[in-house]
C-alpha positions as CSV (number, residue, x, y, z in Angstrom):
1,A,56.9,67.4,4.7
2,S,56.0,69.2,8.2
3,V,56.2,73.0,6.5
4,R,53.7,71.5,3.7
5,R,51.4,70.4,6.6
6,N,51.1,73.2,8.5
7,K,50.9,75.6,5.3
8,R,48.0,73.1,4.7
9,F,46.3,73.5,7.9
10,A,46.8,77.2,7.8
11,G,44.4,77.3,4.4
12,Y,42.2,75.2,6.3
13,Q,42.2,77.3,9.2
14,T,41.3,80.7,6.6
15,K,38.5,78.3,5.1
16,S,37.4,77.3,8.4
17,I,37.5,81.0,9.6
18,S,35.3,82.3,6.8
19,I,32.5,79.8,7.1
20,V,32.4,79.9,10.7
21,L,31.7,83.7,10.6
22,R,28.7,83.4,7.9
23,L,27.1,80.2,9.9
24,L,27.7,82.1,13.1
25,I,25.7,85.4,11.7
26,F,23.3,82.8,10.4
27,T,22.5,80.8,13.4
28,L,22.8,83.6,15.9
29,L,19.8,85.5,13.8
30,F,17.6,82.5,12.5
31,G,17.8,79.8,14.8
32,K,15.0,78.7,17.4
33,T,15.0,80.2,20.2
34,R,12.9,76.6,21.6
35,E,15.0,74.6,20.0
36,M,18.8,75.9,20.4
37,T,19.8,78.0,23.1
38,F,23.3,80.3,22.3
39,T,25.6,78.4,24.2
40,M,24.5,75.3,22.5
41,R,25.0,76.7,18.6
42,V,28.2,77.2,18.9
43,P,29.4,74.0,19.4
44,T,26.7,72.8,16.6
45,I,28.6,75.0,14.1
46,V,31.8,73.1,14.7
47,A,30.2,70.1,14.7
48,W,29.0,70.9,10.9
49,L,33.0,72.3,10.5
50,V,33.8,68.5,11.1
51,A,31.1,67.0,9.2
52,F,32.0,69.1,6.1
53,G,36.1,68.2,6.5
54,C,36.6,71.9,7.4
55,F,39.4,69.9,9.6
56,P,42.2,67.7,8.3
57,Q,41.3,64.0,8.8
58,G,43.9,61.2,9.1
59,R,44.2,58.1,8.5
60,A,40.9,56.0,8.3
61,G,38.7,59.4,8.3
62,A,40.0,59.8,12.2
63,I,39.6,63.5,13.0
64,S,43.1,65.2,13.6
65,D,45.1,65.6,16.8
66,H,44.9,69.5,16.0
67,V,40.5,69.4,16.7
68,A,39.5,68.0,20.0
69,L,36.1,66.0,19.8
70,V,32.9,68.4,20.0
71,Y,30.5,67.9,23.1
72,S,27.0,68.7,22.3
73,Q,24.0,69.0,24.2
74,T,20.7,68.9,23.5
75,Y,16.9,68.7,24.3
76,V,14.2,67.3,23.2
77,H,10.2,68.3,24.8
78,V,7.4,66.0,25.6
79,D,4.4,67.8,25.6
80,P,1.1,65.8,25.1
81,K,-0.5,69.2,24.8
82,Y,1.6,70.9,22.5
83,S,-0.2,71.9,19.3
84,G,2.0,74.7,18.5
85,N,2.3,76.4,14.7
86,G,3.1,73.7,12.4
87,R,5.5,71.0,14.2
88,S,9.3,71.6,16.1
89,A,12.0,69.3,15.7
90,S,12.3,69.3,19.1
91,V,8.6,69.4,20.5
92,V,7.0,66.5,20.1
93,N,3.5,64.7,21.8
94,T,4.6,61.2,22.6
95,L,7.5,59.5,24.7
96,H,7.5,56.9,21.2
97,E,8.2,60.0,18.9
98,A,10.8,61.4,21.7
99,R,12.5,58.3,21.3
100,D,13.1,58.4,17.6
101,I,14.7,61.8,17.5
102,V,17.0,60.7,19.9
103,R,18.2,57.6,18.0
104,S,18.5,60.2,15.3
105,R,20.1,62.6,17.6
106,I,22.9,59.8,18.7
107,E,23.4,59.0,15.1
108,T,24.3,62.3,14.1
109,L,27.0,62.2,17.4
110,V,28.2,59.2,16.5
111,R,28.2,60.3,12.6
112,Q,30.4,63.7,13.7
113,R,32.8,61.6,16.1
114,S,31.4,63.7,19.1
115,T,30.4,63.3,22.3
116,G,27.4,64.2,24.3
117,T,24.3,64.8,26.3
118,I,20.4,64.3,25.2
119,I,18.0,65.5,27.5
120,V,14.3,64.4,26.7
121,E,12.3,66.7,29.1
122,L,8.9,65.6,29.9
123,A,6.1,68.0,30.8
124,A,4.4,67.8,34.0
125,G,1.2,65.3,33.8
126,E,0.7,62.1,32.5
127,H,2.3,60.5,29.2
128,I,-0.3,57.7,28.7
129,L,1.3,54.8,26.6
130,P,-0.4,53.4,23.4
131,H,-2.5,49.8,25.0
132,G,0.1,47.4,24.7
133,Q,3.1,49.4,23.7
134,P,5.2,50.0,26.2
135,L,8.3,51.9,25.9
136,V,11.2,50.2,24.4
137,L,15.0,51.1,24.9
138,D,17.6,49.6,22.8
139,D,21.4,49.9,21.7
140,R,19.7,52.5,19.4
141,D,18.8,54.7,22.4
142,G,21.9,54.9,24.6
143,D,25.7,55.0,24.2
144,S,26.1,51.1,23.3
145,N,29.3,51.3,21.5
146,N,30.8,54.1,24.3
147,N,30.8,56.9,22.1
148,G,30.6,59.1,25.3
149,I,26.8,60.1,25.3
150,T,24.6,60.2,28.0
151,V,20.8,60.6,27.3
152,I,19.0,61.7,30.2
153,W,15.0,61.0,30.6
154,R,13.8,64.0,33.1
155,S,10.5,65.9,34.3
156,A,10.9,69.3,33.5
157,N,9.4,70.5,36.7
158,A,10.6,68.9,39.4
159,S,7.7,70.1,41.5
160,A,5.2,68.6,39.2
161,P,6.4,65.4,37.9
162,A,6.0,63.4,34.3
163,V,4.0,60.2,34.9
164,I,4.4,57.9,32.6
165,S,1.4,55.1,32.4
166,A,-0.9,52.8,31.1
167,P,-4.3,53.6,32.7
168,V,-7.5,51.6,31.2
169,S,-10.2,54.0,32.6
170,I,-14.0,52.3,33.1
171,R,-17.2,54.9,32.7
172,G,-21.0,54.4,32.6
173,W,-21.3,54.1,36.4
174,K,-24.7,53.7,37.8
175,Q,-26.3,52.2,40.8
176,S,-26.8,48.4,40.8
177,S,-30.1,47.1,40.4
178,D,-28.8,43.8,42.3
179,V,-26.3,44.7,45.0
180,Q,-27.6,46.7,47.4
181,G,-25.3,50.1,47.9
182,A,-23.1,49.0,45.2
183,L,-22.5,50.7,41.7
184,E,-22.0,49.1,38.7
185,A,-20.1,49.7,35.4
186,P,-19.6,47.9,31.9
187,I,-16.4,46.6,31.4
188,P,-14.0,49.1,29.3
189,S,-14.3,48.8,25.2
190,N,-10.7,48.1,25.0
191,F,-12.1,44.3,27.7
192,T,-13.2,41.4,26.0
193,K,-14.8,38.9,28.3
194,E,-11.2,36.8,28.4
195,T,-10.0,39.6,29.7
196,P,-9.1,39.5,33.4
197,M,-8.9,42.5,35.8
198,R,-7.1,42.1,38.5
199,Q,-6.8,45.7,40.2
200,L,-9.2,48.7,40.7
201,W,-8.0,52.4,41.5
202,V,-10.8,54.9,42.5
203,N,-9.8,58.1,43.7
204,S,-6.2,56.7,43.2
205,I,-6.6,54.5,45.8
206,R,-6.6,50.8,45.5
207,A,-10.0,48.7,46.0
208,D,-10.2,45.3,47.7
209,R,-11.2,42.4,45.6
210,T,-13.9,40.9,47.6
211,R,-12.9,37.8,50.7
212,L,-14.3,34.8,51.9
213,Y,-12.6,33.8,54.9
214,P,-13.5,30.0,55.4
215,G,-13.1,28.9,58.9
216,T,-13.3,32.4,60.7
217,T,-15.5,34.4,62.4
218,V,-15.2,36.6,59.4
219,D,-17.9,34.4,57.8
220,N,-19.6,32.9,60.9
221,N,-17.2,30.2,61.5
222,I,-17.8,28.2,58.4
223,S,-15.3,26.1,57.5
224,L,-14.4,24.1,54.1
225,P,-13.8,20.7,54.7
226,A,-10.7,18.9,53.6
227,P,-10.4,18.5,50.2
228,N,-11.3,15.4,48.5
229,I,-8.4,14.4,46.6
230,T,-7.6,11.2,44.4
231,F,-4.8,10.3,42.9
232,N,-3.8,7.0,41.2
233,G,-0.3,7.3,40.2
234,T,-0.8,9.3,36.7
235,S,-3.5,11.9,36.9
236,Y,-3.5,15.1,38.6
237,P,-5.8,15.2,41.9
238,G,-9.3,16.3,41.6
239,G,-11.1,19.3,43.4
240,Y,-12.1,20.1,46.9
241,D,-15.7,18.7,48.3
242,F,-18.2,21.3,49.0
243,S,-21.2,20.5,51.6
244,L,-24.0,22.3,49.8
245,A,-26.1,22.1,52.8
246,M,-24.6,25.3,54.0
247,A,-27.1,27.8,54.2
248,N,-24.4,30.8,53.3
249,H,-24.8,31.8,50.0
250,S,-21.5,32.5,49.2
251,I,-19.6,29.4,50.5
252,D,-22.2,27.5,48.4
253,P,-20.2,26.9,44.8
254,T,-23.4,26.2,43.0
255,K,-24.7,29.6,43.6
256,W,-21.3,31.7,42.4
257,D,-22.0,34.1,39.3
258,N,-18.8,33.8,37.6
259,P,-17.0,30.7,39.0
260,S,-14.3,30.9,36.7
261,D,-12.7,34.6,38.4
262,V,-13.4,32.9,42.0
263,E,-9.7,32.8,43.3
264,F,-8.0,30.3,46.0
265,V,-5.5,31.9,47.9
266,Y,-3.6,29.5,50.4
267,T,-1.7,32.1,52.7
268,G,1.3,30.6,54.4
269,C,1.9,28.0,57.2
270,A,-1.9,26.8,57.9
271,C,-2.2,26.2,53.8
272,L,1.1,25.2,52.5
273,N,4.3,26.6,53.2
274,C,5.2,29.4,55.6
275,W,6.6,31.6,53.0
276,V,4.5,31.4,50.3
277,E,1.1,32.7,49.5
278,P,-0.6,30.8,46.2
279,R,-3.3,32.0,43.8
280,C,-5.5,29.7,41.9
281,T,-8.8,29.9,39.7
282,V,-11.5,27.9,39.6
283,D,-11.8,26.0,36.5
284,A,-15.5,24.5,36.9
285,V,-18.1,23.5,39.5
286,K,-19.6,19.7,39.0
287,G,-22.0,19.2,41.6
288,K,-20.6,19.5,45.0
289,D,-16.8,19.3,43.9
290,V,-14.9,22.5,42.6
291,Y,-12.1,21.9,40.4
292,L,-9.6,24.7,40.2
293,K,-7.4,25.4,36.8
294,N,-4.4,23.4,35.7
295,P,-1.7,23.7,35.5
296,C,-2.0,25.5,38.6
297,W,-3.8,22.9,40.6
298,N,-1.1,20.5,39.7
299,K,1.7,22.7,40.6
300,L,0.3,23.6,43.8
301,W,-0.2,19.5,44.7
302,Y,3.5,18.8,43.3
303,F,5.0,22.0,45.2
304,G,5.7,20.0,48.4
305,I,8.2,17.6,46.5
306,G,10.8,20.2,46.1
307,W,10.6,20.9,49.8
308,G,10.8,17.2,51.2
309,G,7.0,16.2,50.5
310,K,6.3,13.0,49.0
311,P,7.0,12.0,45.7
312,D,3.1,11.4,45.1
313,G,2.3,15.3,45.9
314,R,1.7,17.3,48.8
315,L,-1.6,17.8,50.0
316,P,-2.5,21.4,50.3
317,R,-5.1,22.2,53.3
318,Q,-8.1,24.3,52.5
319,P,-7.6,28.1,51.6
320,Y,-6.8,30.7,53.5
321,Y,-9.5,32.8,52.2
322,I,-11.6,32.9,48.4
323,E,-11.3,36.2,46.5
324,N,-13.7,37.8,43.9
325,V,-17.3,36.2,44.9
326,K,-19.9,38.5,44.5
327,S,-21.7,37.8,47.3
328,N,-19.2,39.1,49.6
329,L,-19.3,42.5,48.4
330,T,-20.2,43.9,51.2
331,Q,-17.3,46.7,52.4
332,P,-16.9,50.0,51.0
333,G,-13.9,49.7,49.1
334,Q,-14.2,46.8,47.6
335,F,-14.6,45.7,43.9
336,Y,-16.2,42.5,42.3
337,Y,-15.7,41.8,38.5
338,D,-18.1,39.9,36.7
339,R,-15.8,38.7,33.4
340,S,-19.2,36.3,32.0
341,A,-21.4,39.6,32.1
342,G,-19.2,42.0,31.1
343,K,-19.7,44.1,34.5
344,V,-17.7,45.8,37.3
345,Y,-19.2,46.3,40.6
346,Y,-17.9,48.5,43.4
347,L,-19.0,49.6,46.5
348,P,-18.3,53.2,47.4
349,R,-16.2,54.4,50.5
350,D,-17.6,57.2,52.6
351,G,-17.7,60.4,50.8
352,E,-17.6,58.6,47.2
353,T,-19.9,59.8,44.8
354,I,-21.3,58.5,41.3
355,A,-19.6,61.3,39.6
356,S,-16.3,60.9,41.7
357,V,-16.2,57.2,41.1
358,E,-17.1,58.1,37.0
359,A,-14.1,60.3,37.0
360,T,-11.1,58.4,38.6
361,A,-12.2,54.8,38.4
362,T,-8.9,52.7,36.6
363,T,-7.8,49.8,36.0
364,A,-4.9,48.1,33.8
365,T,-4.3,45.9,31.3
366,Q,-0.7,46.2,30.3
367,Q,2.2,44.7,31.9
368,Q,5.1,46.7,31.1
369,L,5.6,50.5,31.6
370,L,9.4,50.4,30.1
371,V,11.6,48.0,29.1
372,V,15.5,49.0,28.9
373,N,17.6,46.5,26.5
374,N,21.0,46.2,25.7
375,T,22.0,49.7,25.7
376,Q,24.1,52.1,28.5
377,N,24.9,55.4,29.8
378,M,20.9,56.3,30.5
379,Q,19.4,58.1,33.7
380,W,15.8,58.5,34.6
381,N,15.2,61.7,37.1
382,G,11.9,62.7,38.9
383,V,9.9,60.5,36.8
384,T,6.7,58.7,38.4
385,F,5.5,55.4,36.7
386,E,2.1,54.2,37.3
387,Y,-1.2,51.9,36.5
388,A,0.5,48.4,34.9
389,T,-0.4,45.2,35.9
390,W,-0.2,41.5,35.5
391,Q,-2.6,39.0,34.7
392,G,-0.8,35.3,35.0
393,A,-2.5,34.9,38.4
394,S,-5.8,35.2,36.7
395,E,-4.9,32.6,34.2
396,D,-4.7,28.9,34.3
397,G,-1.0,28.4,35.5
398,G,-2.0,31.0,38.4
399,F,0.5,32.2,41.0
400,V,2.5,29.3,43.0
401,D,5.8,30.8,44.2
402,T,8.5,29.0,46.1
403,Q,10.2,31.7,47.4
404,A,10.3,35.4,47.3
405,A,7.9,35.0,44.6
406,Y,9.4,33.1,41.8
407,L,7.0,31.2,40.2
408,Y,7.4,27.5,40.5
409,R,8.1,25.9,37.0
410,E,7.6,29.1,35.3
411,G,10.6,31.2,36.1
412,E,11.7,34.9,36.9
413,P,8.5,36.9,38.9
414,P,7.2,39.6,36.4
415,V,8.2,43.1,36.6
416,N,6.7,46.7,35.5
417,I,9.9,48.3,34.6
418,R,12.5,46.3,33.2
419,V,16.7,46.5,32.7
420,Q,18.2,44.1,31.2
421,H,21.7,43.4,29.4
422,S,22.7,47.6,30.3
423,S,25.0,49.0,31.9
424,Q,25.1,52.5,33.8
425,I,21.3,52.8,34.1
426,T,20.0,55.3,37.1
427,F,16.9,55.7,38.7
428,S,17.1,58.9,40.7
429,S,13.7,60.9,42.5
430,C,11.3,58.7,40.9
431,T,8.2,57.3,42.0
432,F,6.7,53.8,41.7
433,R,3.2,53.3,42.3
434,H,0.0,51.9,41.7
435,L,1.7,48.8,40.0
436,G,0.0,45.2,39.7
437,G,3.6,43.5,38.7
438,V,5.1,40.8,41.0
439,Y,8.1,43.6,41.3
440,A,7.7,47.1,40.1
441,L,11.6,47.1,38.6
442,G,13.6,44.3,37.8
443,I,17.2,44.5,37.0
444,D,19.0,41.5,35.2
445,G,20.2,39.7,31.9
446,G,24.2,40.4,32.9
447,S,23.3,44.2,33.5
448,H,25.6,45.9,35.9
449,D,26.5,49.7,37.1
450,V,23.1,50.1,37.7
451,S,22.0,52.4,40.2
452,V,18.2,53.2,42.4
453,E,18.4,56.1,44.4
454,N,16.0,58.4,46.2
455,C,13.3,56.9,45.1
456,S,9.4,55.9,46.5
457,F,7.3,52.6,46.1
458,D,4.0,52.6,47.5
459,D,0.9,50.9,46.7
460,L,2.4,47.9,44.8
461,S,1.1,44.5,43.8
462,G,4.5,42.4,44.5
463,G,7.5,43.5,45.8
464,S,10.1,46.9,44.8
465,V,13.4,46.1,43.3
466,K,14.0,42.7,42.1
467,L,18.4,42.4,41.3
468,G,19.6,39.7,39.5
469,Y,18.1,35.9,38.2
470,T,17.5,33.1,40.8
471,G,16.3,29.9,39.7
472,E,14.3,26.5,40.4
473,R,14.7,25.5,43.6
474,G,17.9,22.3,43.2
475,L,19.2,23.4,40.2
476,P,22.7,24.8,39.6
477,A,23.9,27.6,40.6
478,P,25.6,30.1,38.0
479,P,29.3,29.0,38.4
480,P,32.0,31.4,39.2
481,T,33.5,30.7,35.9
482,T,30.4,32.9,34.7
483,P,31.4,35.4,32.0
484,E,31.5,38.8,32.7
485,D,28.5,40.0,30.7
486,E,26.6,37.2,32.1
487,R,27.0,38.5,35.5
488,N,24.1,40.5,37.4
489,Q,27.2,42.7,39.2
490,R,28.1,46.1,40.6
491,Y,24.2,47.5,41.9
492,L,23.5,50.6,44.4
493,V,20.3,50.4,45.8
494,Q,20.1,53.6,48.7
495,D,18.0,56.2,50.3
496,N,14.8,54.7,49.1
497,L,11.2,54.9,51.0
498,M,9.3,51.6,50.4
499,V,6.1,51.6,52.4
500,N,3.1,49.5,52.4
501,H,3.4,46.8,50.4
502,P,3.2,44.2,48.6
503,V,-1.0,44.0,49.1
504,E,-1.3,41.0,46.9
505,Y,1.6,38.8,46.3
506,H,2.7,38.5,49.6
507,G,5.9,36.3,49.3
508,A,7.6,39.1,47.0
509,I,10.1,41.3,49.0
510,P,10.9,45.0,49.4
511,I,14.4,44.6,47.9
512,F,15.3,41.2,46.7
513,A,19.0,40.2,45.3
514,G,19.6,37.0,43.9
515,Y,22.9,35.7,42.6
516,V,24.7,38.9,42.5
517,L,28.0,40.5,42.8
518,D,29.2,43.8,44.3
519,V,26.1,45.2,45.5
520,V,25.4,48.1,47.9
521,I,22.1,48.3,49.6
522,Q,21.9,51.1,52.1
523,Y,20.5,54.0,53.6
524,N,16.7,52.7,52.6
525,T,13.9,53.0,54.6
526,I,11.2,49.9,54.6
527,E,7.9,49.6,56.5
528,N,4.9,47.7,56.6
529,C,5.6,44.7,54.4
530,S,4.2,41.2,54.7
531,Y,7.4,39.5,54.2
532,S,11.1,40.0,54.3
533,G,12.5,43.8,54.3
534,I,15.8,42.7,52.7
535,S,16.4,39.3,51.1
536,A,19.8,38.5,49.6
537,G,21.1,35.4,47.9
538,W,19.9,32.0,46.6
539,G,20.8,28.6,46.2
540,W,21.1,27.6,49.6
541,G,24.3,26.8,50.1
542,M,26.0,26.2,46.2
543,S,28.7,28.2,45.0
544,S,28.5,30.9,42.5
545,Y,30.0,33.7,41.6
546,G,27.7,35.9,43.8
547,G,29.5,38.0,46.7
548,N,30.5,41.0,48.2
549,V,26.8,42.4,49.0
550,S,26.9,45.1,51.9
551,I,23.5,45.6,53.7
552,N,24.3,48.5,55.6
553,Y,22.2,51.4,57.2
554,N,18.6,50.8,56.6
555,K,15.6,51.2,58.8
556,L,13.1,48.6,58.4
557,T,10.0,48.8,60.3
558,N,6.8,46.1,61.0
559,V,8.3,43.4,58.8
560,M,7.1,39.7,58.5
561,Q,3.4,40.8,58.8
562,L,1.8,38.3,57.1
563,L,4.0,35.5,56.1
564,D,6.6,33.5,58.7
565,D,10.2,31.9,58.1
566,G,12.2,35.5,57.2
567,G,13.2,38.6,59.0
568,C,13.9,42.2,58.4
569,V,17.1,41.1,56.3
570,Y,17.5,37.4,55.4
571,T,20.4,36.1,53.4
572,N,20.6,32.3,52.1
573,A,23.9,32.2,50.1
574,P,28.0,31.5,51.1
575,Y,28.8,35.1,49.5
576,Q,32.4,36.5,50.6
577,N,32.9,39.5,51.9
578,S,29.3,40.2,52.7
579,S,27.9,42.3,55.2
580,V,24.7,43.2,57.6
581,S,25.7,46.5,59.0
582,Y,24.3,49.3,61.1
583,N,20.8,48.7,60.4
584,Y,17.4,49.3,62.6
585,C,14.9,46.7,62.7
586,S,11.7,46.8,64.9
587,G,8.5,45.3,65.0
588,D,8.8,41.4,63.7
589,P,6.1,39.2,65.1
590,K,6.9,36.2,63.5
591,S,9.6,32.9,64.2
592,Y,13.0,32.2,63.1
593,G,15.3,35.7,63.3
594,A,15.0,39.4,62.9
595,M,18.2,38.9,61.4
596,Y,18.5,35.6,59.7
597,H,21.0,33.8,57.8
598,D,19.3,30.6,56.5
599,G,20.7,27.5,56.1
600,G,24.0,27.2,53.3
601,S,24.2,30.8,54.2
602,G,28.4,32.0,54.9
603,F,31.2,33.9,55.1
604,W,28.3,37.1,56.2
605,D,29.5,39.8,58.7
606,E,26.8,40.7,60.9
607,T,27.7,43.7,63.3
608,H,26.4,47.2,64.6
609,N,22.8,46.0,64.5
610,V,19.7,47.1,66.6
611,I,17.0,44.7,67.1
612,N,13.7,46.0,68.7
613,H,10.1,44.7,69.5
614,A,10.8,41.5,67.8
615,R,9.0,37.9,68.8
616,T,11.6,36.3,67.8
617,A,15.6,35.6,68.0
618,C,17.3,38.8,67.9
619,V,20.0,36.8,65.3
620,F,19.4,33.4,63.8
621,T,21.8,31.4,62.0
622,H,20.5,28.2,61.0
623,G,21.8,24.8,60.2
624,T,24.3,24.3,57.5
625,S,25.4,28.2,57.6
626,H,28.8,28.7,58.2
627,D,31.7,30.9,58.9
628,E,29.3,33.9,60.1
629,H,30.3,36.2,62.4
630,I,28.4,38.1,64.9
631,D,29.5,41.1,66.9
632,Y,27.7,44.3,68.4
633,I,24.1,43.5,68.6
634,W,21.6,45.4,70.6
635,Y,18.1,44.2,71.3
636,N,15.2,44.9,73.5
637,D,12.1,43.8,74.1
638,T,13.2,40.2,71.8
639,S,14.7,36.9,72.1
640,G,18.1,36.3,72.3
641,P,20.6,35.0,69.7
642,H,19.7,31.4,68.2
643,L,23.2,30.6,66.6
644,Q,23.9,27.6,64.9
645,G,26.3,26.0,62.3
646,N,29.5,27.5,62.5
647,T,29.2,30.9,63.9
648,S,31.7,33.3,66.3
649,S,29.8,36.0,68.2
650,S,30.7,38.6,71.1
651,N,29.2,41.8,72.2
652,I,25.3,40.8,71.8
653,V,23.6,43.0,74.3
654,D,20.2,42.7,75.8
655,I,19.4,46.2,77.4
656,N,16.3,44.4,79.1
657,N,13.4,46.9,78.2
658,S,15.1,49.7,79.3
659,L,13.9,52.9,77.7
660,T,17.4,54.4,76.9
661,W,19.6,52.4,74.1
662,P,23.2,53.3,74.9
663,T,24.9,55.6,73.0
664,P,26.6,53.3,70.0
665,A,23.0,51.8,69.7
666,Q,21.2,55.3,69.7
667,K,23.8,56.5,66.9
668,I,22.8,53.2,64.7
669,V,19.2,54.3,65.3
670,D,19.6,57.6,64.5
671,G,21.7,57.3,61.4
672,A,19.7,54.3,60.1
673,G,17.2,55.4,57.1
674,R,16.3,57.1,54.0
675,R,18.8,60.3,54.6
676,T,17.0,62.5,51.8
């Protein structure tokens, strides 16, 4: 029998050699260079032989052990400007066309029982998504069945990145007839009068919404009276009581041209809670009363219940500021959106002209640019993501956050790029900018083995990266018995640059990790953020599957620039085998602690950290925190440690405003932050 099998295989070999010679000559002579290089043609011929049965097969059609699995590498080029003679099978104009080709190639590789890499190369410049159509990649677009297939989406030229975006241009600018010095333009054609506009960029710089600051010298010390609130036990509270005797036009609600887009913003301790900044827009102006939209106002009123407030609600104080009032369009770089009139107003900065505004004014209406769902083995290299938004804050529910920008009674913060229920996903050397989501990138839904490396994040309405789920405060945590495929685990966030954000949803955090397992956050540089720089954990002491989180070698500068009750690094969960080590923190002007382990935190080893110029405790372990170990901390121009709960500590050193750090501390300073 063995001899017969060998003779039969020899016959296959003779047949195969003949076919190989013919196909090789044909392919080398007539294959299109753009589609297939010489080194790619030969394995393709072998794949054809496998597909046509030129090699013997065993049971169930499996490839015989005599033939190794074929490795194939193919390219798809995406160039919006391409218009060659006819259409090439490997050169397309749009991302969605490329996705469809990738699906076809994957099907071919699976059918041939081959491994391979599919590379999608994106030409330099903008790849604009069709209106309302994010690039959605699912189990058909990656190696969802462990076939050894990798899909790489990358810029063709690293020095001229491809840009995936959904911009909406605003054209038709002219000198305004009713606002001195301002320009005005009609709303874009794909807008309706129901479409909010929360962001405007001119010359790639974000414009500011107009702001009125009650009770400050910004507006001549005019203060809002306390809200006139009634509560009968069943209905929600009423509105704000304004005094119409005020001469100032901007504070008089009866003079507001577009009241339904005027937004009340409640920032920090003076308004509700120190670590949040809710937003509600106006529903109606009735005489001297201004009513905010519901359910936003209702959520704002009852927000205090979850934080120990009275059962009948908690009184929010006056807003910190009021946005989008036309008469406050007074500063260069500000814009005002009048939805009712269908107009946008903009006050140019120095050097800007009607022509330059006409050429560059951009907004966004689409929330998501990219969704990766239920797939694996996918890489994104050197791609820029920009011009997306989230419009929910302008709607009836507003934006009422509980912590880390989690939406009270609504759920997880909206993101612009989302990875869910996926694995082996990498973002490397990518740029995230000009984004209006509450977070730029969200990774959750039971995803695992996801990395974000050497990326830059700038000009974001919210935070940079959100890892895992959280949940309403007080609800049960996902238990230690959570099934493997439901856990958010094995994440790597390293060597990223995150600067100057959030600029709108100030309670969001550059790096936030909720209920997660096996996470490494290291060598990141974070500068100028409104709340905490890095936050890990959720649940305030509740047991979960979370743990083994390492927050090491990060450089955090000028955190906590607006809100309070946070720090350079903040934790609030009992995560076994977790560490906060070898970090450098400089510039924390708020209270509590630069390294802050809140009530319920546990099992954190905090060692070898350096804290400089913090107007707070260098380390704070709060209340019910437990099993915390603090060792080798150097601090300067900062308060000493404030250790509560079950905390052990040693080697905490105040250098007393010395100009020189001790050698071990200086090594930590030098080694922290982005390496590339």
